[in-house]
Phi, psi and omega in degrees: 000137178252128185237137171254125181239112180048040188284135175225146184221133181234142171239109186066231179272353187266126176275113183276314183223148176209149176053044178272120178230109179195164180231142177243125186265157181301138178089351178288147171244106192252122172276124179259114187233166181152159180295160178303135179092004181273354174109017183296306181293326178294325176297318177298318179298322179292320178298329180270359179080014181279335174227152181263150177294144175286331178201155180071195181205171173245126180259108177241121179307142185300331184281350184289125177265129184250134175236143177210169182270125178295146181281332182237152175238115179295152180282084186266154172276349183299142174297153181304318181298317179295322179300317178291316178304324183293350172299327172263087191302317183294314180295318181295321178298320178293321178296318179296319178300318180296316179299313182297318181295320178293323178296326179276352186058037176266090190289334176293317178294326177297316179297319178298318180294320176301314181298318180295317178298322179295318178297323183277353184065038188258010183294333180261011185299316181297320178295319180295318178296320178297322179294322177298315179297316180299315181298328181269010169102007180272125178285156186306323184282358174266353185294333180262004179285143180296142181304320185295344182275350181273149177285174186303313181297323179286331175292325175300319178296321177299318178298320178295314179300319180296320178295321179291333178284336184290126176299128185209155171254337178228120181248123180252118180237119181253106181051057184291342183274352174298138181075006176257148170273171184299323179302313181290325178299315181295323177294314181300322178304312180294322180296315183292329178296336179265354182294126187276345183272196177268132182243129169246123191231117171266124180204149173253015180255102188293326178295319178298314178297317182297324182286331192254316196279147174256339180218161181226125176256114183258119176262121184203132174055039177080004182242162175233121181237133183262131178241148174272129178114177183278191186294319179296319177297320177301313180302317181294313181294320181294319178299318178293319178300315180293324178297314180293323178299318181292320178299314179300315180299317181294322177295315180297318180295322178295318179293320177301314181297320179296315179296316182295324178297317179297315181299315181297324184283324192241004181296333181269355182271126180296324183290329183253006186301319183294316179295321180296319180294323178298321180288329174299318179293318178298319180296321181292329183275346183294135180291144175284137176236156180248140172289150177292125176272108184288120177280127181295121178296132180286123179230130177231167177207151170260115183302156177301137179302145178299320176223141182223082175291160182289304180271117188256310189211140181219133173235128183230139176048044189263133165258128184244139179172199185233124176059237181270000185256124177265122179270316181234140186247137170049059180276133171237119188215124179238131182240124180238163180305132179091350178293140175227103189245128172256133176264120180253165177130164184289157174299143179086356182275344176124012180298311179294325177299317179295317180298315179298325178290322177294321179296325187099001177293326180249112181298143176293144175283331174199168182091191185228146173234126180224138179233155176296148179305332180265011178298129176224114187260134169255118189240121174246113179256168180295340180262002185300319182299322181289344183279350175296142188273126178298145178084354181250161187255168173303320178299317179300312182296319181290322180297330179299325182258000179227060182297138177086353180279138182300142181302321181297323178294321177295319179297318180298318180295314181295328177299326178292340178256024175065038168239070187279158171051230183291345180301329181290346182251009179271147179294143179289350181305322184268002182285146173286169177301322179294320179293322178294318179297320179297320178295318179299320178292323178298319180296323176294316182298324181303326185283355179051057180290159172254355173226130175249121175248106190241116181252102181053062181284347187261001188308324184254004189267143175277178186299318182297316181290324177298318179295318179296320179295318179300316180294320180294318180291324180296333181266357184289135185279336184279200180260153183225135166239123190234130168249121181199153172259006180270104184293327180297315178297312181300315183296324180282332190257317194262147179242340182236142183233133174240137175259128179251113181191155174055035174082005180225163173231125182212154181299143175258127184272086180157175178261190183294323178297318178296324179294318179297318178297316180298319179298316180295320178296317181298316184287334182269342182280148177293322176242119187294127175285151178281155178298137181294125180246310179201164180299133181278146177292157180299140182289142178276149176285130181236159178293151181297130183285150177294155181296135184253142175296110187298322182293312179297323180296316180298318179297317181293319179294321178296321179296317178297316180298319180298314182290324176298319179296317178299317181296319179298317180297316178296322177297320178297317180297316183288341177280352180277113182302334181298336180293344185260004176286159176065035175095351175075019181295323178297316180295323180297318179295318179295321180297320178296318179297321180297318180299321180294316181294321179298320178294318178297321180295318179300317178296318181295321179293322177296319179296322179294316179297324181297328180295333179275000178074000000 
């Protein structure tokens, strides 16, 4: 059990938390929630001993092992699999001893290492590490790739896998779904549900919290209050708590007014002096109560488009990609007024590539893209937040796209996006990631687009802003194409789903629940079923096939699977725009390697077909 006793926490001059008294029991999965700046990450730092309490203490039993996700990943030469394995330091040390002993042909040392691994229960460690990597989206042929070769988002996943590999009794996860695609989020959800220890989870994804948590710790106004149940249960309980608090306050205030009225009327009367004095004492003893301070619900909106034609955007027979590398083949996509499309699929499969192609930022390699003359696109990319100019204010940014508009009109608009008063004149340098994202969305809204193409718009947003964005998008009259790992947002906004994977984009026949079930079925099946697209025609009766050499068939199938995996990894690498920096020499080499692997795969598939006669 972990106990907070009269705990207070300060960062600099600011008191974040005070008088926190609560206990967390073994096996609980606790969602830690609160607006940005309420002390969630600082609380995690205190649990790990990185910061000291300003007052009181945290009682953590000495035997409790704590695991958390590292903020940085060094540029190591170590293979990804070894990096994850090293999360279990004792087991990894035994594995290294075994490797070294085998290299020296010191068989006695090998036997000792075997014995140690058996004592530690580490014989399945490599398999467990591989499963973690697979679940978080790493293909088998990337497991031996050096850590330093992965981009920033994939290194974050490596850190997460390493934390999950670490033996722990207390697991601290701060926004673990950032940099994950929906496929990986759904896998992580299932893993955490099986975690036997105590979990503390900071997240702005309410669906994720609802699926996982058994309790909710709400940090608000310098206090920490523990609720039983998931996030939805917390919302219900808090609303009832605030209602009762207001009723109690109003009753107390009414009684105070009644007592004060009696005192005022009869304090000068000799006949009533004793009663008046008694009421003075009662009034002094009455507990102070606070009225409920109603938090203004954040509301934003995307104004109605100036013009909204029915047929907005069309892409036909399109190959999408970079340079000589095709990421997506033969895409056909039509966008009409009122369409709400969510793009599903793993990271690196081409969702962002498709969005950039729809925007027109990325020229098609082949095919056609056509838009209505009145087409006006609002585009939020994963790099949009970084494009805001340092040293400039929200008013400055808005004035750039609204020349000649009165300052007061700009202020009024920014106020609707929660940049009130002087906040509109503050430099974005001091803004949080969430505030910057909100400003970027406000700038898009000002332009009154009739199509919104949004690529991970919620990465920096807190729960309140995510809810406001979902409501605003649900009310938007135009068309929407959305890439997000936030199921709550997708569920409220989108009606149509497309899966982008394996070089194609095609409609998914089902909702998000069906998609989650399909992913679990796919991962547990020996042969992965394809995503449901449409009802398949009845199978034709065929003549009985000749008997096939099972051994040769297994070898041929393994060869095809190996080459398909290599090709997928190369496609992911080539879809990374960073590969094209510095003249694109790295991309050219990868493209050549991809062509070679594709040719090998074609030969392997022919050989496999030949075995069937």
